[in-house]
N, CA, C and O of each residue as an XYZ file, in Angstrom:
604
protein
N     -23.130     32.823    -27.431
C     -23.838     33.563    -26.408
C     -22.983     34.737    -25.952
O     -21.762     34.614    -25.844
N     -23.604     35.850    -25.690
C     -22.832     37.018    -25.258
C     -22.436     36.926    -23.787
O     -23.148     36.353    -22.962
N     -21.281     37.508    -23.489
C     -20.801     37.578    -22.107
C     -21.649     38.582    -21.331
O     -21.948     39.669    -21.826
N     -22.037     38.205    -20.094
C     -22.877     39.089    -19.291
C     -22.130     39.683    -18.099
O     -22.114     40.901    -17.920
N     -21.507     38.820    -17.276
C     -20.910     39.335    -16.046
C     -19.886     38.363    -15.487
O     -19.772     37.227    -15.946
N     -19.146     38.822    -14.495
C     -18.241     37.987    -13.713
C     -18.929     37.612    -12.413
O     -19.740     38.379    -11.894
N     -18.617     36.459    -11.892
C     -19.093     36.047    -10.570
C     -17.894     35.505     -9.812
O     -17.020     34.860    -10.392
N     -17.856     35.766     -8.528
C     -16.739     35.321     -7.707
C     -17.264     34.504     -6.531
O     -18.110     34.964     -5.765
N     -16.751     33.295     -6.405
C     -17.142     32.418     -5.304
C     -15.879     31.928     -4.626
O     -14.850     31.738     -5.274
N     -15.960     31.723     -3.320
C     -14.781     31.319     -2.546
C     -14.267     29.949     -2.974
O     -13.057     29.745     -3.071
N     -15.173     29.012     -3.231
C     -14.727     27.655     -3.529
C     -14.323     27.463     -4.993
O     -13.504     26.593     -5.289
N     -14.875     28.249     -5.907
C     -14.562     28.054     -7.323
C     -13.723     29.163     -7.925
O     -13.126     28.963     -8.983
N     -13.655     30.316     -7.296
C     -12.862     31.410     -7.824
C     -13.659     32.286     -8.775
O     -14.885     32.362     -8.683
N     -12.968     32.938     -9.675
C     -13.575     33.880    -10.602
C     -14.205     33.151    -11.784
O     -13.554     32.332    -12.433
N     -15.479     33.451    -12.061
C     -16.207     32.801    -13.142
C     -16.733     33.838    -14.119
O     -17.021     34.974    -13.742
N     -16.855     33.432    -15.390
C     -17.469     34.271    -16.421
C     -18.826     33.657    -16.763
O     -18.934     32.449    -16.973
N     -19.856     34.497    -16.815
C     -21.193     34.009    -17.101
C     -21.617     34.519    -18.484
O     -21.604     35.720    -18.756
N     -21.992     33.570    -19.343
C     -22.527     33.861    -20.664
C     -24.010     33.524    -20.620
O     -24.396     32.456    -20.144
N     -24.842     34.437    -21.117
C     -26.280     34.236    -21.011
C     -26.969     34.693    -22.285
O     -26.664     35.754    -22.829
N     -27.903     33.872    -22.753
C     -28.716     34.243    -23.915
C     -29.816     35.203    -23.459
O     -30.182     35.223    -22.284
N     -30.330     35.984    -24.381
C     -31.414     36.908    -24.061
C     -32.700     36.135    -23.778
O     -32.929     35.055    -24.324
N     -33.514     36.703    -22.930
C     -34.786     36.087    -22.560
C     -35.684     35.924    -23.785
O     -36.281     34.866    -23.985
N     -35.777     36.959    -24.591
C     -36.651     36.919    -25.771
C     -36.170     35.864    -26.776
O     -36.982     35.168    -27.385
N     -34.861     35.752    -26.944
C     -34.317     34.779    -27.890
C     -34.639     33.355    -27.440
O     -34.963     32.504    -28.268
N     -34.553     33.092    -26.151
C     -34.860     31.750    -25.643
C     -36.351     31.435    -25.740
O     -36.718     30.292    -26.016
N     -37.213     32.419    -25.520
C     -38.651     32.172    -25.570
C     -39.111     31.845    -26.995
O     -40.053     31.075    -27.180
N     -38.457     32.421    -27.991
C     -38.851     32.191    -29.379
C     -38.169     30.977    -30.005
O     -38.524     30.566    -31.110
N     -37.202     30.408    -29.312
C     -36.431     29.283    -29.862
C     -37.279     27.999    -29.856
O     -37.912     27.691    -28.846
N     -37.300     27.251    -30.964
C     -38.081     26.009    -31.003
C     -37.460     24.884    -30.166
O     -38.142     23.907    -29.855
N     -36.163     25.008    -29.792
C     -35.496     23.956    -29.003
C     -35.502     24.227    -27.501
O     -34.836     23.513    -26.752
N     -36.230     25.229    -27.048
C     -36.218     25.592    -25.631
C     -36.681     24.440    -24.744
O     -36.141     24.245    -23.656
N     -37.664     23.684    -25.190
C     -38.202     22.582    -24.385
C     -37.136     21.514    -24.111
O     -37.170     20.875    -23.059
N     -36.202     21.311    -25.028
C     -35.150     20.314    -24.819
C     -33.881     20.930    -24.245
O     -33.122     20.248    -23.555
N     -33.641     22.202    -24.518
C     -32.411     22.873    -24.093
C     -32.485     23.277    -22.615
O     -31.666     22.830    -21.811
N     -33.443     24.103    -22.260
C     -33.612     24.564    -20.874
C     -35.101     24.570    -20.537
O     -35.729     25.629    -20.549
N     -35.669     23.417    -20.239
C     -37.115     23.368    -20.024
C     -37.584     24.081    -18.751
O     -38.706     24.587    -18.720
N     -36.764     24.135    -17.709
C     -37.195     24.710    -16.440
C     -36.694     26.129    -16.217
O     -37.159     26.802    -15.297
N     -35.774     26.593    -17.020
C     -35.233     27.941    -16.876
C     -35.814     28.870    -17.923
O     -36.417     28.429    -18.902
N     -35.623     30.156    -17.704
C     -36.155     31.137    -18.645
C     -35.177     31.445    -19.777
O     -35.579     31.938    -20.831
N     -33.883     31.152    -19.557
C     -32.881     31.441    -20.577
C     -31.710     30.479    -20.405
O     -31.528     29.880    -19.345
N     -30.932     30.347    -21.453
C     -29.742     29.474    -21.471
C     -28.573     30.235    -20.872
O     -28.347     31.402    -21.192
N     -27.825     29.556    -19.989
C     -26.688     30.183    -19.322
C     -25.531     29.198    -19.298
O     -25.712     28.016    -19.005
N     -24.351     29.690    -19.605
C     -23.132     28.878    -19.558
C     -22.154     29.576    -18.624
O     -21.927     30.781    -18.734
N     -21.577     28.806    -17.703
C     -20.616     29.354    -16.741
C     -19.268     28.697    -16.998
O     -19.159     27.472    -17.037
N     -18.269     29.504    -17.170
C     -16.892     29.049    -17.387
C     -15.974     29.782    -16.417
O     -16.294     30.869    -15.936
N     -14.835     29.170    -16.143
C     -13.841     29.859    -15.335
C     -13.267     31.031    -16.133
O     -13.236     31.000    -17.364
N     -12.823     32.041    -15.432
C     -12.249     33.205    -16.110
C     -10.908     32.857    -16.758
O     -10.419     33.591    -17.616
N     -10.327     31.748    -16.350
C      -9.012     31.343    -16.862
C      -9.125     30.264    -17.925
O      -8.140     29.587    -18.220
N     -10.308     30.088    -18.509
C     -10.550     29.047    -19.498
C      -9.615     29.131    -20.704
O      -9.128     28.089    -21.143
N      -9.335     30.317    -21.266
C      -8.397     30.350    -22.407
C      -7.004     29.827    -22.043
O      -6.338     29.194    -22.863
N      -6.574     30.095    -20.814
C      -5.253     29.617    -20.394
C      -5.254     28.106    -20.210
O      -4.279     27.437    -20.555
N      -6.350     27.560    -19.664
C      -6.473     26.110    -19.520
C      -6.470     25.428    -20.889
O      -5.808     24.408    -21.076
N      -7.202     25.989    -21.830
C      -7.258     25.407    -23.172
C      -5.892     25.461    -23.859
O      -5.493     24.515    -24.538
N      -5.188     26.563    -23.679
C      -3.853     26.695    -24.272
C      -2.895     25.674    -23.666
O      -2.104     25.059    -24.381
N      -2.968     25.495    -22.346
C      -2.103     24.512    -21.676
C      -2.440     23.097    -22.146
O      -1.543     22.281    -22.358
N      -3.720     22.809    -22.306
C      -4.123     21.482    -22.777
C      -3.626     21.222    -24.197
O      -3.165     20.122    -24.500
N      -3.715     22.220    -25.059
C      -3.204     22.076    -26.422
C      -1.702     21.838    -26.421
O      -1.196     21.020    -27.189
N      -0.989     22.556    -25.554
C       0.463     22.366    -25.471
C       0.801     20.968    -24.976
O       1.758     20.363    -25.460
N       0.035     20.438    -24.019
C       0.291     19.098    -23.505
C       0.036     18.023    -24.540
O       0.724     17.002    -24.562
N      -0.950     18.245    -25.400
C      -1.313     17.238    -26.387
C      -0.510     17.347    -27.683
O      -0.667     16.517    -28.578
N       0.337     18.350    -27.791
C       1.173     18.475    -28.985
C       2.307     17.455    -28.931
O       2.538     16.822    -27.902
N       2.997     17.308    -30.032
C       4.119     16.360    -30.109
C       5.228     16.758    -29.132
O       5.795     15.907    -28.447
N       5.533     18.062    -29.074
C       6.569     18.553    -28.159
C       6.157     18.361    -26.697
O       6.986     18.009    -25.857
N       4.883     18.592    -26.398
C       4.390     18.421    -25.036
C       4.473     16.977    -24.577
O       4.834     16.704    -23.432
N       4.141     16.055    -25.462
C       4.232     14.634    -25.106
C       5.674     14.216    -24.888
O       5.967     13.415    -24.000
N       6.581     14.761    -25.705
C       7.998     14.441    -25.534
C       8.518     14.990    -24.199
O       9.274     14.320    -23.497
N       8.105     16.214    -23.859
C       8.529     16.806    -22.587
C       7.975     16.009    -21.405
O       8.654     15.861    -20.389
N       6.754     15.496    -21.525
C       6.159     14.703    -20.455
C       6.949     13.414    -20.239
O       7.226     13.035    -19.101
N       7.311     12.740    -21.336
C       8.106     11.513    -21.203
C       9.452     11.797    -20.547
O       9.912     11.019    -19.711
N      10.088     12.909    -20.923
C      11.368     13.277    -20.328
C      11.216     13.559    -18.842
O      12.029     13.111    -18.033
N      10.180     14.298    -18.483
C       9.931     14.627    -17.072
C       9.645     13.359    -16.266
O      10.074     13.246    -15.118
N       8.920     12.403    -16.862
C       8.570     11.182    -16.150
C       9.789     10.326    -15.840
O       9.789      9.580    -14.861
N      10.817     10.423    -16.656
C      11.978      9.592    -16.340
C      13.104     10.346    -15.649
O      14.071      9.720    -15.215
N      13.013     11.667    -15.531
C      14.082     12.401    -14.848
C      13.618     13.008    -13.521
O      14.252     12.770    -12.492
N      12.555     13.766    -13.517
C      12.163     14.526    -12.334
C      11.259     13.730    -11.405
O      11.490     13.700    -10.196
N      10.246     13.094    -11.943
C       9.244     12.458    -11.095
C       9.789     11.295    -10.267
O       9.327     11.126     -9.138
N      10.738     10.479    -10.741
C      11.307      9.456     -9.864
C      12.027     10.063     -8.652
O      12.001      9.497     -7.560
N      12.660     11.206     -8.856
C      13.340     11.876     -7.740
C      12.321     12.331     -6.704
O      12.514     12.132     -5.505
N      11.237     12.940     -7.171
C      10.205     13.386     -6.240
C       9.563     12.200     -5.527
O       9.263     12.278     -4.336
N       9.353     11.102     -6.253
C       8.818      9.891     -5.624
C       9.753      9.344     -4.561
O       9.296      8.916     -3.501
N      11.045      9.350     -4.822
C      12.024      8.884     -3.829
C      12.032      9.797     -2.609
O      12.104      9.319     -1.476
N      11.958     11.100     -2.832
C      11.930     12.031     -1.705
C      10.698     11.810     -0.843
O      10.777     11.891      0.382
N       9.570     11.534     -1.466
C       8.336     11.311     -0.698
C       8.395      9.973      0.025
O       8.045      9.894      1.203
N       8.833      8.917     -0.660
C       8.788      7.581     -0.079
C       9.908      7.303      0.914
O       9.664      6.672      1.942
N      11.135      7.758      0.636
C      12.283      7.343      1.436
C      12.934      8.453      2.250
O      13.726      8.162      3.147
N      12.628      9.709      1.968
C      13.308     10.805      2.646
C      12.374     11.638      3.513
O      12.727     12.753      3.898
N      11.203     11.125      3.824
C      10.326     11.749      4.795
C       9.590     12.985      4.326
O       9.214     13.819      5.150
N       9.370     13.132      3.023
C       8.657     14.318      2.557
C       7.178     14.048      2.311
O       6.510     14.822      1.624
N       6.665     12.957      2.867
C       5.232     12.708      2.759
C       4.471     13.756      3.568
O       3.392     14.205      3.180
N       5.059     14.129      4.696
C       4.475     15.164      5.541
C       5.610     16.015      6.088
O       6.613     15.487      6.568
N       5.452     17.319      6.019
C       6.479     18.224      6.526
C       6.017     18.758      7.870
O       4.972     19.401      7.964
N       6.786     18.496      8.893
C       6.373     18.807     10.262
C       6.958     20.121     10.768
O       7.434     20.188     11.901
N       6.928     21.136      9.967
C       7.367     22.469     10.383
C       6.301     23.465      9.958
O       5.421     23.155      9.155
N       6.397     24.655     10.508
C       5.443     25.706     10.152
C       6.094     26.705      9.204
O       7.286     26.999      9.303
N       5.294     27.212      8.294
C       5.737     28.288      7.421
C       6.477     27.814      6.190
O       6.959     26.684      6.111
N       6.546     28.721      5.238
C       7.232     28.417      3.979
C       8.735     28.290      4.171
O       9.378     27.454      3.537
N       9.294     29.119      5.044
C      10.750     29.067      5.258
C      11.162     27.728      5.839
O      12.167     27.157      5.416
N      10.402     27.215      6.803
C      10.709     25.911      7.387
C      10.554     24.793      6.381
O      11.391     23.893      6.316
N       9.489     24.839      5.592
C       9.279     23.821      4.567
C      10.386     23.868      3.523
O      10.814     22.832      3.016
N      10.846     25.074      3.204
C      11.941     25.227      2.251
C      13.215     24.582      2.791
O      13.935     23.913      2.051
N      13.490     24.781      4.069
C      14.682     24.169      4.680
C      14.588     22.651      4.663
O      15.577     21.979      4.370
N      13.424     22.100      4.969
C      13.249     20.648      4.964
C      13.459     20.101      3.552
O      14.111     19.073      3.369
N      12.910     20.787      2.570
C      13.064     20.347      1.176
C      14.529     20.407      0.744
O      15.014     19.497      0.072
N      15.231     21.465      1.123
C      16.650     21.574      0.782
C      17.463     20.464      1.432
O      18.338     19.881      0.791
N      17.185     20.166      2.693
C      17.928     19.103      3.377
C      17.679     17.746      2.723
O      18.611     16.959      2.561
N      16.445     17.469      2.350
C      16.140     16.206      1.685
C      16.825     16.140      0.323
O      17.351     15.094     -0.058
N      16.819     17.255     -0.412
C      17.471     17.281     -1.720
C      18.980     17.098     -1.578
O      19.603     16.415     -2.391
N      19.567     17.707     -0.551
C      21.007     17.546     -0.318
C      21.332     16.092      0.018
O      22.318     15.542     -0.472
N      20.494     15.471      0.861
C      20.717     14.064      1.209
C      20.614     13.178     -0.029
O      21.427     12.275     -0.220
N      19.624     13.436     -0.858
C      19.452     12.651     -2.085
C      20.655     12.815     -3.004
O      21.175     11.834     -3.534
N      21.097     14.062     -3.193
C      22.227     14.318     -4.083
C      23.528     13.752     -3.533
O      24.351     13.248     -4.298
N      23.729     13.825     -2.211
C      24.935     13.235     -1.626
C      24.957     11.724     -1.807
O      25.995     11.146     -2.131
N      23.817     11.090     -1.600
C      23.752      9.642     -1.786
C      24.057      9.275     -3.238
O      24.777      8.311     -3.501
N      23.511     10.040     -4.172
C      23.768      9.811     -5.586
C      25.242     10.045     -5.918
O      25.838      9.287     -6.684
N      25.824     11.093     -5.343
C      27.232     11.414     -5.566
C      28.142     10.327     -5.007
O      29.144      9.969     -5.626
N      27.791      9.808     -3.840
C      28.609      8.754     -3.235
C      28.598      7.494     -4.094
O      29.622      6.821     -4.205
N      27.476      7.167     -4.695
C      27.436      6.017     -5.595
C      28.360      6.237     -6.796
O      29.053      5.319     -7.233
N      28.360      7.462     -7.322
C      29.192      7.781     -8.475
C      30.664      7.744     -8.113
O      31.457      7.143     -8.838
N      31.054      8.378     -6.999
C      32.471      8.446     -6.644
C      33.009      7.091     -6.237
O      34.189      6.819     -6.458
N      32.195      6.233     -5.653
C      32.666      4.906     -5.265
C      33.083      4.117     -6.488
O      34.139      3.484     -6.488
N      32.279      4.147     -7.517
C      32.618      3.402     -8.730
C      33.859      3.978     -9.400
O      34.722      3.224     -9.849
N      33.962      5.298     -9.473
C      35.115      5.889    -10.135
C      36.380      5.668     -9.311
O      37.450      5.459     -9.882
N      36.282      5.711     -7.971
C      37.444      5.462     -7.117
C      37.894      4.015     -7.231
O      39.093      3.738     -7.282
N      36.946      3.094     -7.270
C      37.287      1.684     -7.435
C      37.977      1.461     -8.774
O      38.952      0.714     -8.858
N      37.471      2.109     -9.820
C      38.097      1.987    -11.137
C      39.508      2.557    -11.144
O      40.401      1.993    -11.777
N      39.719      3.679    -10.441
C      41.049      4.268    -10.362
C      41.991      3.366     -9.572
O      43.170      3.258     -9.910
N      41.485      2.718     -8.525
C      42.327      1.817     -7.729
C      42.767      0.614     -8.560
O      43.916      0.183     -8.470
N      41.862      0.078     -9.359
C      42.218     -1.065    -10.215
C      43.247     -0.633    -11.251
O      44.203     -1.362    -11.518
N      43.061      0.540    -11.833
C      44.018      1.041    -12.829
C      45.374      1.300    -12.182
O      46.410      1.011    -12.781
N      45.376      1.844    -10.960
C      46.631      2.114    -10.259
C      47.356      0.813     -9.935
O      48.581      0.739    -10.035
N      46.600     -0.212     -9.548
C      47.205     -1.510     -9.255
C      47.858     -2.090    -10.508
O      48.951     -2.653    -10.439
N      47.188     -1.950    -11.652
C      47.754     -2.456    -12.906
C      49.015     -1.681    -13.272
O      50.000     -2.273    -13.714
N      48.993     -0.365    -13.093
C      50.183      0.443    -13.401
C      51.318      0.113    -12.435
O      52.483      0.080    -12.832
N      50.983     -0.131    -11.177
C      52.008     -0.434    -10.184
C      52.670     -1.767    -10.493
O      53.880     -1.916    -10.319
N      51.872     -2.753    -10.958
C      52.468     -4.043    -11.309
C      53.391     -3.882    -12.517
O      54.416     -4.558    -12.602
N      53.042     -3.001    -13.449
C      53.928     -2.731    -14.579
C      55.193     -2.029    -14.109
O      56.277     -2.301    -14.624
N      55.070     -1.137    -13.147
C      56.230     -0.367    -12.703
C      57.189     -1.215    -11.873
O      58.381     -0.915    -11.814
N      56.689     -2.264    -11.235
C      57.589     -3.091    -10.422
C      58.555     -3.880    -11.296
O      59.604     -4.302    -10.808
N      58.243     -4.091    -12.559
C      59.138     -4.830    -13.453
C      60.364     -3.995    -13.805
O      61.479     -4.514    -13.865
N      60.157     -2.719    -14.034
C      61.269     -1.845    -14.367
C      61.088     -0.562    -13.577
O      60.092      0.135    -13.769
N      62.013     -0.233    -12.702
C      61.871      0.884    -11.785
C      61.776      2.206    -12.535
O      60.917      3.028    -12.219
N      62.633      2.426    -13.514
C      62.609      3.689    -14.235
C      61.339      3.816    -15.071
O      60.747      4.894    -15.121
N      60.911      2.741    -15.728
C      59.682      2.751    -16.507
C      58.485      2.998    -15.601
O      57.571      3.739    -15.962
N      58.489      2.370    -14.407
C      57.412      2.546    -13.450
C      57.323      3.992    -12.976
O      56.220      4.511    -12.805
N      58.456      4.651    -12.761
C      58.472      6.045    -12.352
C      57.832      6.911    -13.440
O      57.059      7.817    -13.133
N      58.141      6.645    -14.675
C      57.585      7.397    -15.785
C      56.068      7.191    -15.915
O      55.337      8.143    -16.189
N      55.597      5.963    -15.723
C      54.169      5.673    -15.846
C      53.404      6.351    -14.730
O      52.336      6.915    -14.970
N      53.933      6.309    -13.497
C      53.201      6.844    -12.347
C      53.209      8.361    -12.300
O      52.181      8.969    -12.002
N      54.329      8.981    -12.583
C      54.455     10.411    -12.311
C      54.455     11.311    -13.542
O      54.198     12.509    -13.422
N      54.732     10.773    -14.696
C      54.810     11.641    -15.858
C      53.526     11.619    -16.686
O      53.431     12.370    -17.657
N      52.556     10.809    -16.353
C      51.274     10.786    -17.090
C      50.373     11.871    -16.608
O      49.256     12.012    -17.106
């Protein structure tokens, strides 16, 4: 069907209207089943339909599915934690700048908590290693000095 015009509506946005000719529809033997109450066949699509189709094809490709799995295990759990545990279900400030500040503070809190878990384990591991080295150094003072300070 040939493209006829654009239509713009507040709730749906920009639309493209494709319409068959009146004469072509009147002579068509399938008119009674295709458009029995209208004078011609009309198809309405969003003006961004090619972009939607391209995005859908990319999502259904092998690479798109792999990227989705990666995103589901890296990014989305973080966003879920921010919404559930860090108060981002509702942002109680006005404007984009305020919302940006709230999001940054929540992200900083999340990252600090994650960092503290990491440093605690590494510090504990270093303390155990230091204790083992110290017990070795107590047997021989000169050897202990070399293990502690020259490594």
